[in-house]
OpenMM code with the backbone's topology and positions (N, CA, C; nanometers):
from openmm import Vec3, app, unit

residues = "ASP ILE TYR ASP ILE ASN GLU PHE ALA LYS GLU LEU GLU ASP LEU THR GLU THR GLU LYS TYR LEU ALA VAL VAL GLU TYR ALA GLY THR ASP ASP VAL LYS GLU LEU THR ALA ILE ALA LYS HIS LEU ASP GLU PHE ASP VAL ILE ASP GLY VAL TYR SER ASP ASP GLU LEU GLY GLU TYR LEU VAL GLU ASN ASP SER ASP TYR LYS CYS SER ASP ASN LEU ARG ASP TYR ILE LYS TYR ASP GLU LEU GLY GLU ARG TYR ARG ILE ASP CYS ASN GLY GLU TYR GLY ASN ASP GLY PHE VAL TYR ILE PRO SER GLY PHE SER LEU GLU ASP ILE ILE ASN LYS ASP MET GLY MET SER PHE GLY GLY MET".split()
positions = [
    Vec3(0.0599, -0.1020, -0.0128),
    Vec3(0.0273, -0.0031, -0.0063),
    Vec3(0.1249, 0.0936, -0.0055),
    Vec3(0.0440, 0.2383, 0.0015),
    Vec3(0.0927, 0.3687, -0.0029),
    Vec3(0.1546, 0.3953, 0.1118),
    Vec3(0.1317, 0.3551, 0.2391),
    Vec3(0.2034, 0.3880, 0.3582),
    Vec3(0.3486, 0.3085, 0.3421),
    Vec3(0.3348, 0.1724, 0.3234),
    Vec3(0.4478, 0.1045, 0.2994),
    Vec3(0.5532, 0.1535, 0.1920),
    Vec3(0.5118, 0.2007, 0.0903),
    Vec3(0.5748, 0.2966, -0.0386),
    Vec3(0.6638, 0.3961, 0.0546),
    Vec3(0.5737, 0.4703, 0.0950),
    Vec3(0.6369, 0.6000, 0.1738),
    Vec3(0.7408, 0.5721, 0.2604),
    Vec3(0.7283, 0.4468, 0.3274),
    Vec3(0.8001, 0.4275, 0.4536),
    Vec3(0.9586, 0.3981, 0.3706),
    Vec3(0.9334, 0.2961, 0.2403),
    Vec3(1.0526, 0.2616, 0.1852),
    Vec3(1.1320, 0.3900, 0.1330),
    Vec3(1.0571, 0.4592, 0.0704),
    Vec3(1.1146, 0.5881, 0.0262),
    Vec3(1.1873, 0.6608, 0.1260),
    Vec3(1.1412, 0.6909, 0.2300),
    Vec3(1.1973, 0.7607, 0.3424),
    Vec3(1.3196, 0.6946, 0.3795),
    Vec3(1.3139, 0.5428, 0.3961),
    Vec3(1.4657, 0.4752, 0.4395),
    Vec3(1.5557, 0.4916, 0.3360),
    Vec3(1.5387, 0.4946, 0.2024),
    Vec3(1.6298, 0.5159, 0.0828),
    Vec3(1.6921, 0.6399, 0.0821),
    Vec3(1.5831, 0.7543, 0.1133),
    Vec3(1.6324, 0.8583, 0.1411),
    Vec3(1.7530, 0.9247, 0.2086),
    Vec3(1.7515, 0.8144, 0.3256),
    Vec3(1.8193, 0.8510, 0.4455),
    Vec3(1.9894, 0.7424, 0.4104),
    Vec3(1.9411, 0.6629, 0.3250),
    Vec3(2.0314, 0.5393, 0.3350),
    Vec3(2.1803, 0.6185, 0.2213),
    Vec3(2.2740, 0.5851, 0.2905),
    Vec3(2.4228, 0.6246, 0.2447),
    Vec3(2.5175, 0.5142, 0.1985),
    Vec3(2.4816, 0.3863, 0.2298),
    Vec3(2.5629, 0.2625, 0.1863),
    Vec3(2.4620, 0.1812, 0.0743),
    Vec3(2.4715, 0.2589, -0.0455),
    Vec3(2.3920, 0.1969, -0.1666),
    Vec3(2.4328, 0.0708, -0.1823),
    Vec3(2.5715, 0.0505, -0.2202),
    Vec3(2.6231, -0.0767, -0.2465),
    Vec3(2.6220, -0.1843, -0.1474),
    Vec3(2.6309, -0.1382, -0.0267),
    Vec3(2.6036, -0.2379, 0.0507),
    Vec3(2.4635, -0.3002, 0.0723),
    Vec3(2.3809, -0.2154, 0.0386),
    Vec3(2.2200, -0.2401, 0.0498),
    Vec3(2.1917, -0.3346, -0.0224),
    Vec3(2.2565, -0.2717, -0.1498),
    Vec3(2.2126, -0.3825, -0.2938),
    Vec3(2.2490, -0.5242, -0.2652),
    Vec3(2.3538, -0.5216, -0.1989),
    Vec3(2.4394, -0.6398, -0.1636),
    Vec3(2.3711, -0.7364, -0.0953),
    Vec3(2.3062, -0.6754, 0.0166),
    Vec3(2.2117, -0.7236, 0.1123),
    Vec3(2.0980, -0.7891, 0.0649),
    Vec3(2.0137, -0.6811, -0.0408),
    Vec3(1.8950, -0.7248, -0.0978),
    Vec3(1.9101, -0.8680, -0.1751),
    Vec3(2.0281, -0.8458, -0.2376),
    Vec3(2.0609, -0.9543, -0.3395),
    Vec3(2.0712, -1.1135, -0.2300),
    Vec3(2.1321, -1.0672, -0.1357),
    Vec3(2.1591, -1.1800, -0.0411),
    Vec3(2.0095, -1.2345, 0.0034),
    Vec3(1.8991, -1.1413, 0.0071),
    Vec3(1.7865, -1.1457, 0.0889),
    Vec3(1.7111, -1.2496, -0.0063),
    Vec3(1.7262, -1.2068, -0.1496),
    Vec3(1.5989, -1.2778, -0.2230),
    Vec3(1.4968, -1.2175, -0.2512),
    Vec3(1.4728, -1.0895, -0.2217),
    Vec3(1.3466, -1.0459, -0.2080),
    Vec3(1.3114, -0.9174, -0.3047),
    Vec3(1.1383, -0.9094, -0.2854),
    Vec3(1.1448, -0.7998, -0.3758),
    Vec3(1.0273, -0.7275, -0.2796),
    Vec3(0.9879, -0.7605, -0.1760),
    Vec3(0.8882, -0.7507, -0.1050),
    Vec3(0.9187, -0.5809, -0.0568),
    Vec3(0.8491, -0.4951, -0.0541),
    Vec3(0.8767, -0.3633, -0.0103),
    Vec3(0.8903, -0.3429, 0.1509),
    Vec3(0.8137, -0.4165, 0.2264),
    Vec3(0.8341, -0.4241, 0.3542),
    Vec3(0.9845, -0.4917, 0.4123),
    Vec3(0.9672, -0.5800, 0.3312),
    Vec3(1.1081, -0.6612, 0.3718),
    Vec3(1.2327, -0.5902, 0.3248),
    Vec3(1.2255, -0.5260, 0.2376),
    Vec3(1.3387, -0.3949, 0.1684),
    Vec3(1.3325, -0.3081, 0.2511),
    Vec3(1.2324, -0.2640, 0.2933),
    Vec3(1.2538, -0.1402, 0.3874),
    Vec3(1.2978, -0.1692, 0.5273),
    Vec3(1.2838, -0.3204, 0.5870),
    Vec3(1.3116, -0.3693, 0.7203),
    Vec3(1.4626, -0.3910, 0.7034),
    Vec3(1.5464, -0.4215, 0.5680),
    Vec3(1.6499, -0.4178, 0.5574),
    Vec3(1.7400, -0.3250, 0.5490),
    Vec3(1.6859, -0.1983, 0.4843),
    Vec3(1.7453, -0.0979, 0.5010),
    Vec3(1.7522, -0.0416, 0.6502),
    Vec3(1.6610, -0.0510, 0.7241),
    Vec3(1.6560, 0.0130, 0.8604),
    Vec3(1.7762, -0.0675, 0.9389),
    Vec3(1.7911, -0.1868, 0.9119),
    Vec3(1.9028, -0.2849, 0.9871),
    Vec3(2.0033, -0.3280, 0.9035),
    Vec3(2.0389, -0.2313, 0.8283),
    Vec3(2.1616, -0.2261, 0.7355),
    Vec3(2.3031, -0.2837, 0.8201),
    Vec3(2.3104, -0.2003, 0.9138),
    Vec3(2.4101, -0.2084, 1.0294),
    Vec3(2.4188, -0.3382, 1.0791),
    Vec3(2.3239, -0.4311, 1.0811),
    Vec3(2.3431, -0.5615, 1.1304),
    Vec3(2.4397, -0.6697, 1.0253),
    Vec3(2.4381, -0.6314, 0.9193),
    Vec3(2.4814, -0.7008, 0.8028),
    Vec3(2.6426, -0.6715, 0.7431),
    Vec3(2.7239, -0.7417, 0.7505),
    Vec3(2.8666, -0.6789, 0.6718),
    Vec3(2.8747, -0.7591, 0.5228),
    Vec3(2.9496, -0.6706, 0.4571),
    Vec3(3.0073, -0.7424, 0.3228),
    Vec3(3.1585, -0.7286, 0.3046),
    Vec3(3.2053, -0.8586, 0.2300),
    Vec3(3.3430, -0.8604, 0.2425),
    Vec3(3.3622, -0.8669, 0.0906),
    Vec3(3.4060, -0.7356, 0.0206),
    Vec3(3.4233, -0.7203, -0.1289),
    Vec3(3.5191, -0.8131, -0.1629),
    Vec3(3.5029, -0.8863, -0.2775),
    Vec3(3.6092, -0.9537, -0.3404),
    Vec3(3.6490, -1.0871, -0.3077),
    Vec3(3.5736, -1.1325, -0.2091),
    Vec3(3.5463, -1.2534, -0.1525),
    Vec3(3.4105, -1.3462, -0.2140),
    Vec3(3.4507, -1.4600, -0.2774),
    Vec3(3.3770, -1.5374, -0.3495),
    Vec3(3.3676, -1.6843, -0.3281),
    Vec3(3.4524, -1.7341, -0.2380),
    Vec3(3.4701, -1.8841, -0.1728),
    Vec3(3.4954, -1.9036, -0.0345),
    Vec3(3.4961, -2.0087, 0.0248),
    Vec3(3.5142, -2.0472, 0.1339),
    Vec3(3.6609, -2.0431, 0.1534),
    Vec3(3.7418, -2.0653, 0.0387),
    Vec3(3.9051, -2.0980, 0.0500),
    Vec3(3.9129, -1.9157, 0.0520),
    Vec3(3.9033, -1.8196, 0.0013),
    Vec3(3.9448, -1.6761, -0.0099),
    Vec3(3.8653, -1.6369, 0.1354),
    Vec3(3.7802, -1.6853, 0.1590),
    Vec3(3.7180, -1.5945, 0.3075),
    Vec3(3.8092, -1.6606, 0.4200),
    Vec3(3.8578, -1.7771, 0.4319),
    Vec3(3.9357, -1.8287, 0.4933),
    Vec3(4.0789, -1.7611, 0.5165),
    Vec3(4.1269, -1.7302, 0.4136),
    Vec3(4.2385, -1.6512, 0.4064),
    Vec3(4.1853, -1.4889, 0.4514),
    Vec3(4.1281, -1.4444, 0.3960),
    Vec3(4.0730, -1.3074, 0.4458),
    Vec3(4.0815, -1.2895, 0.6061),
    Vec3(3.9658, -1.4061, 0.6560),
    Vec3(3.9848, -1.3765, 0.7917),
    Vec3(4.1358, -1.3955, 0.8450),
    Vec3(4.2048, -1.5005, 0.8509),
    Vec3(4.3691, -1.4986, 0.8684),
    Vec3(4.4282, -1.3615, 0.8404),
    Vec3(4.4140, -1.3161, 0.7544),
    Vec3(4.4871, -1.1906, 0.7231),
    Vec3(4.4245, -1.0648, 0.7628),
    Vec3(4.2944, -1.0443, 0.8090),
    Vec3(4.2229, -0.9186, 0.8409),
    Vec3(4.1577, -0.9218, 0.9678),
    Vec3(4.1111, -1.0308, 1.0325),
    Vec3(4.0264, -1.0449, 1.1228),
    Vec3(4.1273, -1.0728, 1.2656),
    Vec3(4.1684, -0.9897, 1.3624),
    Vec3(4.2351, -1.0579, 1.4917),
    Vec3(4.2224, -1.1655, 1.5472),
    Vec3(4.0645, -1.2105, 1.5563),
    Vec3(4.0543, -1.3332, 1.6127),
    Vec3(4.0898, -1.4616, 1.5342),
    Vec3(4.1400, -1.4381, 1.4127),
    Vec3(4.2001, -1.5497, 1.3419),
    Vec3(4.3644, -1.5299, 1.2894),
    Vec3(4.4198, -1.4059, 1.3146),
    Vec3(4.5375, -1.4094, 1.3032),
    Vec3(4.6555, -1.5176, 1.3429),
    Vec3(4.7639, -1.5194, 1.2867),
    Vec3(4.8697, -1.6349, 1.3385),
    Vec3(4.9785, -1.6218, 1.2754),
    Vec3(5.0828, -1.6627, 1.3414),
    Vec3(5.2094, -1.6399, 1.2845),
    Vec3(5.2041, -1.7095, 1.1172),
    Vec3(5.2829, -1.6277, 1.0680),
    Vec3(5.3382, -1.6403, 0.9129),
    Vec3(5.3668, -1.7783, 0.9151),
    Vec3(5.4528, -1.8565, 0.9976),
    Vec3(5.4823, -2.0013, 0.9992),
    Vec3(5.3801, -2.0935, 0.9730),
    Vec3(5.2803, -2.0512, 1.0449),
    Vec3(5.1791, -2.1574, 1.0441),
    Vec3(5.0823, -2.1521, 0.8939),
    Vec3(5.0913, -2.0603, 0.8425),
    Vec3(4.9775, -2.0131, 0.7373),
    Vec3(4.9462, -2.1555, 0.6386),
    Vec3(5.0914, -2.1986, 0.6369),
    Vec3(5.0952, -2.3126, 0.5478),
    Vec3(5.0057, -2.4291, 0.5880),
    Vec3(4.9938, -2.4477, 0.7094),
    Vec3(4.9124, -2.5634, 0.7824),
    Vec3(4.7410, -2.5513, 0.7822),
    Vec3(4.7395, -2.4175, 0.7494),
    Vec3(4.5808, -2.3780, 0.7773),
    Vec3(4.4855, -2.4434, 0.6781),
    Vec3(4.3885, -2.5006, 0.6962),
    Vec3(4.2878, -2.5353, 0.5794),
    Vec3(4.1888, -2.4021, 0.5604),
    Vec3(4.2120, -2.3358, 0.4767),
    Vec3(4.1377, -2.1907, 0.4592),
    Vec3(3.9871, -2.2267, 0.4067),
    Vec3(3.9822, -2.3154, 0.3252),
    Vec3(3.8503, -2.3717, 0.2733),
    Vec3(3.7393, -2.4158, 0.3899),
    Vec3(3.8291, -2.4715, 0.5000),
    Vec3(3.7432, -2.5437, 0.6045),
    Vec3(3.7044, -2.4241, 0.7281),
    Vec3(3.7903, -2.3303, 0.7472),
    Vec3(3.7774, -2.2401, 0.7957),
    Vec3(3.6666, -2.1300, 0.7282),
    Vec3(3.6731, -2.1109, 0.6102),
    Vec3(3.5900, -2.0087, 0.5768),
    Vec3(3.4409, -2.0830, 0.5542),
    Vec3(3.4242, -2.2278, 0.5284),
    Vec3(3.3010, -2.2952, 0.5386),
    Vec3(3.2494, -2.2951, 0.6538),
    Vec3(3.3105, -2.3001, 0.7739),
    Vec3(3.2672, -2.2883, 0.9222),
    Vec3(3.2085, -2.1436, 0.9430),
    Vec3(3.2799, -2.0446, 0.9038),
    Vec3(3.2498, -1.8837, 0.9297),
    Vec3(3.1342, -1.8609, 0.8590),
    Vec3(3.1236, -1.9109, 0.7299),
    Vec3(3.0135, -1.8590, 0.6252),
    Vec3(2.9020, -1.9504, 0.7115),
    Vec3(2.9021, -2.0573, 0.7544),
    Vec3(2.7543, -2.1220, 0.8247),
    Vec3(2.7467, -2.0467, 0.9692),
    Vec3(2.8327, -2.0096, 1.0475),
    Vec3(2.8079, -1.9877, 1.1475),
    Vec3(2.7388, -1.8152, 1.1715),
    Vec3(2.7950, -1.7476, 1.0613),
    Vec3(2.7313, -1.6187, 1.0105),
    Vec3(2.6165, -1.6245, 0.9145),
    Vec3(2.5508, -1.7193, 0.8728),
    Vec3(2.4684, -1.7305, 0.7728),
    Vec3(2.4852, -1.6119, 0.6642),
    Vec3(2.6358, -1.6701, 0.6013),
    Vec3(2.6764, -1.6151, 0.5005),
    Vec3(2.6459, -1.6563, 0.3634),
    Vec3(2.6522, -1.5984, 0.2678),
    Vec3(2.6338, -1.6318, 0.1064),
    Vec3(2.7315, -1.5453, 0.0169),
    Vec3(2.7866, -1.5993, -0.0810),
    Vec3(2.8618, -1.5494, -0.1772),
    Vec3(2.7547, -1.4904, -0.2807),
    Vec3(2.7688, -1.3560, -0.2875),
    Vec3(2.6832, -1.2935, -0.4190),
    Vec3(2.7842, -1.2320, -0.4960),
    Vec3(2.7017, -1.1407, -0.5930),
    Vec3(2.7803, -1.0689, -0.7097),
    Vec3(2.8934, -0.9663, -0.6405),
    Vec3(2.8572, -0.9093, -0.5193),
    Vec3(2.9669, -0.8318, -0.4661),
    Vec3(3.0489, -0.8600, -0.3637),
    Vec3(3.0469, -0.9888, -0.3451),
    Vec3(3.1481, -1.0820, -0.2591),
    Vec3(3.0727, -1.1424, -0.1431),
    Vec3(3.1107, -1.1627, -0.0203),
    Vec3(3.0585, -1.2345, 0.0790),
    Vec3(2.9715, -1.1582, 0.1760),
    Vec3(2.8474, -1.1887, 0.1636),
    Vec3(2.7514, -1.1045, 0.2754),
    Vec3(2.7304, -1.1755, 0.3927),
    Vec3(2.7187, -1.1522, 0.5146),
    Vec3(2.6740, -1.2156, 0.6174),
    Vec3(2.6339, -1.1378, 0.7477),
    Vec3(2.5808, -1.2071, 0.8630),
    Vec3(2.5322, -1.1374, 0.9414),
    Vec3(2.6382, -1.1827, 1.0665),
    Vec3(2.7035, -1.0638, 1.1052),
    Vec3(2.8283, -1.0916, 1.2023),
    Vec3(2.7913, -1.1400, 1.3583),
    Vec3(2.6257, -1.0964, 1.4085),
    Vec3(2.5752, -1.1261, 1.5135),
    Vec3(2.5522, -1.2960, 1.5422),
    Vec3(2.5485, -1.3454, 1.4274),
    Vec3(2.4914, -1.4885, 1.4200),
    Vec3(2.3473, -1.4945, 1.4085),
    Vec3(2.2512, -1.3812, 1.4149),
    Vec3(2.1366, -1.4013, 1.3870),
    Vec3(2.1006, -1.4501, 1.2433),
    Vec3(1.9667, -1.4721, 1.2214),
    Vec3(1.9164, -1.5375, 1.0914),
    Vec3(1.8825, -1.4028, 1.0023),
    Vec3(1.8305, -1.4047, 0.9038),
    Vec3(1.7869, -1.2994, 0.8161),
    Vec3(1.6518, -1.2751, 0.8809),
    Vec3(1.6092, -1.4036, 0.8903),
    Vec3(1.4246, -1.4178, 0.9570),
    Vec3(1.4348, -1.2878, 1.0634),
    Vec3(1.5357, -1.3425, 1.1706),
    Vec3(1.5208, -1.2644, 1.2940),
    Vec3(1.5235, -1.1297, 1.2855),
    Vec3(1.6048, -1.0917, 1.1654),
    Vec3(1.6358, -0.9232, 1.1737),
    Vec3(1.5004, -0.8700, 1.1088),
    Vec3(1.4595, -0.9580, 0.9823),
    Vec3(1.3428, -0.9077, 0.9431),
    Vec3(1.2290, -0.8704, 1.0220),
    Vec3(1.2260, -0.9774, 1.0891),
    Vec3(1.1091, -0.9709, 1.2049),
    Vec3(1.1158, -0.8834, 1.3232),
    Vec3(1.2114, -0.8397, 1.3631),
    Vec3(1.2172, -0.7239, 1.4329),
    Vec3(1.1338, -0.6165, 1.3913),
    Vec3(1.1241, -0.5937, 1.2844),
    Vec3(1.0272, -0.4803, 1.2082),
    Vec3(0.8997, -0.5323, 1.1616),
    Vec3(0.8842, -0.6644, 1.1322),
    Vec3(0.7532, -0.6774, 1.0559),
    Vec3(0.6772, -0.7853, 1.1483),
    Vec3(0.7460, -0.8198, 1.2562),
    Vec3(0.6493, -0.9221, 1.3157),
    Vec3(0.5785, -1.0344, 1.2893),
    Vec3(0.6347, -1.0756, 1.1743),
    Vec3(0.5730, -1.2020, 1.0859),
    Vec3(0.7012, -1.2757, 1.0296),
    Vec3(0.6577, -1.4073, 0.9793),
    Vec3(0.7793, -1.4605, 0.9157),
    Vec3(0.8362, -1.4099, 0.8009),
    Vec3(0.9450, -1.4201, 0.7591),
    Vec3(1.0157, -1.3635, 0.6262),
    Vec3(0.9909, -1.4800, 0.5151),
    Vec3(0.9325, -1.4329, 0.4286),
    Vec3(0.9391, -1.5156, 0.3106),
    Vec3(1.0037, -1.5613, 0.1880),
    Vec3(1.1085, -1.4628, 0.1984),
    Vec3(1.2205, -1.4403, 0.0831),
    Vec3(1.2961, -1.5563, 0.0700),
    Vec3(1.3383, -1.6363, 0.1653),
    Vec3(1.4424, -1.6922, 0.1625),
    Vec3(1.4076, -1.8482, 0.1532),
] * unit.nanometer
topology = app.Topology()
chain = topology.addChain("A")
for resn in residues:
    res = topology.addResidue(resn, chain)
    for name in ("N", "CA", "C"):
        topology.addAtom(name, app.Element.getBySymbol(name[0]), res)
């Protein structure tokens, strides 16, 4: 209805992270205006790692850039990056899309985040 469209327009007007929003919309796989509005309202609950498109690349990214996974250079040859990336992807409800790896750092599901706003089940996933 027109109320939902106006609310969506207001959220988009204030949106500063357009590329991140588009990546999360692709991740969510929805075109429902209420769900798109909820994503915009809760965009800070998602993260995108540009240029990461596989579990192996994700594992390497984590070891190189995340303080929780950093290790000595001497150990890097022994790390199974693909298994590390797979575990992280699953734990964070992540997926690979056109813009890289989209995930929810809190470990919540997409449905949990959408339901904060809508009070009902999310049907896009």
